[in-house]
C-alpha positions as a Markdown table, in Angstrom:
| # | Residue | x | y | z |
|---|---|---|---|---|
| 1 | Unk | -4.7 | -1.5 | -18.1 |
| 2 | Unk | -2.4 | -3.1 | -15.6 |
| 3 | Unk | 0.8 | -4.7 | -16.8 |
| 4 | Unk | 1.6 | -7.6 | -14.4 |
| 5 | Unk | 5.2 | -8.6 | -13.6 |
| 6 | Unk | 4.7 | -11.6 | -16.0 |
| 7 | Unk | 3.9 | -9.1 | -18.8 |
| 8 | Unk | 0.2 | -10.1 | -18.9 |
| 9 | Unk | -2.2 | -7.1 | -19.3 |
| 10 | Unk | -5.5 | -6.9 | -17.6 |
| 11 | Unk | -8.1 | -4.2 | -16.7 |
| 12 | Unk | -7.6 | -2.4 | -13.4 |
| 13 | Unk | -9.9 | -3.8 | -10.8 |
| 14 | Unk | -10.5 | -1.6 | -7.8 |
| 15 | Unk | -12.0 | -4.6 | -5.9 |
| 16 | Unk | -8.6 | -6.3 | -5.9 |
| 17 | Unk | -7.1 | -3.2 | -4.3 |
| 18 | Unk | -9.8 | -3.2 | -1.6 |
| 19 | Unk | -9.4 | -6.9 | -1.0 |
| 20 | Unk | -5.6 | -6.5 | -0.5 |
| 21 | Unk | -6.1 | -3.6 | 1.9 |
| 22 | Unk | -8.9 | -5.5 | 3.7 |
| 23 | Unk | -6.6 | -8.4 | 4.2 |
| 24 | Unk | -3.8 | -6.2 | 5.5 |
| 25 | Unk | -6.1 | -4.4 | 7.8 |
| 26 | Unk | -7.9 | -7.5 | 9.2 |
| 27 | Unk | -8.6 | -7.0 | 12.9 |
| 28 | Unk | -7.4 | -3.4 | 12.7 |
| 29 | Unk | -9.4 | -0.2 | 13.4 |
| 30 | Unk | -9.8 | 0.6 | 9.7 |
| 31 | Unk | -13.3 | 1.3 | 8.5 |
| 32 | Unk | -14.5 | -0.3 | 5.3 |
| 33 | Unk | -15.4 | 3.1 | 3.9 |
| 34 | Unk | -11.8 | 4.2 | 4.4 |
| 35 | Unk | -10.6 | 1.1 | 2.5 |
| 36 | Unk | -12.9 | 2.0 | -0.4 |
| 37 | Unk | -11.7 | 5.6 | -0.4 |
| 38 | Unk | -8.1 | 4.4 | -0.5 |
| 39 | Unk | -8.8 | 2.3 | -3.5 |
| 40 | Unk | -10.6 | 5.1 | -5.2 |
| 41 | Unk | -7.6 | 7.4 | -4.5 |
| 42 | Unk | -5.2 | 4.9 | -6.0 |
| 43 | Unk | -7.4 | 4.4 | -9.1 |
| 44 | Unk | -7.6 | 8.2 | -9.6 |
| 45 | Unk | -3.8 | 8.6 | -9.2 |
| 46 | Unk | -3.1 | 5.9 | -11.7 |
| 47 | Unk | -5.6 | 7.3 | -14.2 |
| 48 | Unk | -3.5 | 10.5 | -14.2 |
| 49 | Unk | -0.4 | 8.4 | -15.0 |
| 50 | Unk | -1.8 | 7.1 | -18.2 |
| 51 | Unk | -3.6 | 4.2 | -19.9 |
| 52 | Unk | -1.0 | 1.5 | -18.8 |
| 53 | Unk | 0.3 | 1.1 | -15.3 |
| 54 | Unk | 2.3 | -1.7 | -13.8 |
| 55 | Unk | 1.6 | -3.6 | -10.7 |
| 56 | Unk | 4.5 | -2.0 | -8.9 |
| 57 | Unk | 3.0 | 1.4 | -9.4 |
| 58 | Unk | -0.2 | 0.1 | -7.8 |
| 59 | Unk | 1.7 | -1.4 | -4.8 |
| 60 | Unk | 3.6 | 1.8 | -4.2 |
| 61 | Unk | 0.4 | 3.9 | -4.3 |
| 62 | Unk | -1.3 | 1.6 | -1.8 |
| 63 | Unk | 1.7 | 1.6 | 0.5 |
| 64 | Unk | 1.9 | 5.4 | 0.5 |
| 65 | Unk | -1.7 | 5.6 | 1.7 |
| 66 | Unk | -1.5 | 2.7 | 4.2 |
| 67 | Unk | 1.5 | 4.3 | 5.8 |
| 68 | Unk | -0.8 | 7.3 | 6.7 |
| 69 | Unk | -3.8 | 5.0 | 7.6 |
| 70 | Unk | -2.5 | 2.2 | 9.8 |
| 71 | Unk | 1.1 | 1.1 | 10.6 |
| 72 | Unk | 0.3 | -2.5 | 11.1 |
| 73 | Unk | -1.8 | -2.8 | 7.9 |
| 74 | Unk | 1.1 | -1.1 | 6.1 |
| 75 | Unk | 3.6 | -3.6 | 7.4 |
| 76 | Unk | 1.3 | -6.5 | 6.5 |
| 77 | Unk | 0.8 | -5.3 | 3.0 |
| 78 | Unk | 4.5 | -4.5 | 2.6 |
| 79 | Unk | 5.5 | -8.0 | 3.8 |
| 80 | Unk | 3.5 | -9.5 | 0.9 |
| 81 | Unk | 4.2 | -6.8 | -1.7 |
| 82 | Unk | 7.9 | -6.7 | -1.0 |
| 83 | Unk | 8.3 | -10.4 | -0.3 |
| 84 | Unk | 9.7 | -10.3 | 3.2 |
| 85 | Unk | 11.7 | -13.3 | 4.1 |
| 86 | Unk | 12.6 | -12.9 | 7.8 |
| 87 | Unk | 12.0 | -10.8 | 10.9 |
| 88 | Unk | 14.9 | -8.5 | 9.8 |
| 89 | Unk | 12.8 | -7.4 | 6.8 |
| 90 | Unk | 10.0 | -6.4 | 9.2 |
| 91 | Unk | 12.4 | -4.5 | 11.4 |
| 92 | Unk | 14.0 | -2.6 | 8.5 |
| 93 | Unk | 10.6 | -1.6 | 7.1 |
| 94 | Unk | 9.2 | -0.6 | 10.5 |
| 95 | Unk | 12.3 | 1.5 | 11.0 |
| 96 | Unk | 11.7 | 3.2 | 7.7 |
| 97 | Unk | 8.0 | 3.7 | 8.5 |
| 98 | Unk | 8.8 | 5.2 | 11.9 |
| 99 | Unk | 11.5 | 7.5 | 10.4 |
| 100 | Unk | 9.0 | 8.7 | 7.7 |
| 101 | Unk | 6.1 | 9.3 | 10.0 |
| 102 | Unk | 7.6 | 10.3 | 13.3 |
| 103 | Unk | 7.1 | 14.0 | 14.2 |
| 104 | Unk | 10.2 | 16.1 | 14.4 |
| 105 | Unk | 11.1 | 17.2 | 18.0 |
| 106 | Unk | 12.9 | 20.4 | 18.8 |
| 107 | Unk | 15.8 | 20.6 | 21.1 |
| 108 | Unk | 16.6 | 23.6 | 23.2 |
């Protein structure tokens, strides 16, 4: 069961996760099968958490996977999930994403 921010409980719906990822990945080079796999991975992770999860846990699980899949889709999803209000929010999140995914370079 998913506990929404409003307190309402409803069954987990993998199709909603796919729809959210599909929307974020629109016009991006992300295959439909990969979106389905991402949703299945999220569902499996949440199943291990327990019988009740909240929508925040779902959002975080999706974001973690989108960060590895496609930067633009990640930022689009994050903008809705985190409620971005201005360009500064995008810049901040892009900076965090770059910091988290940039390979380490050696000096010397």
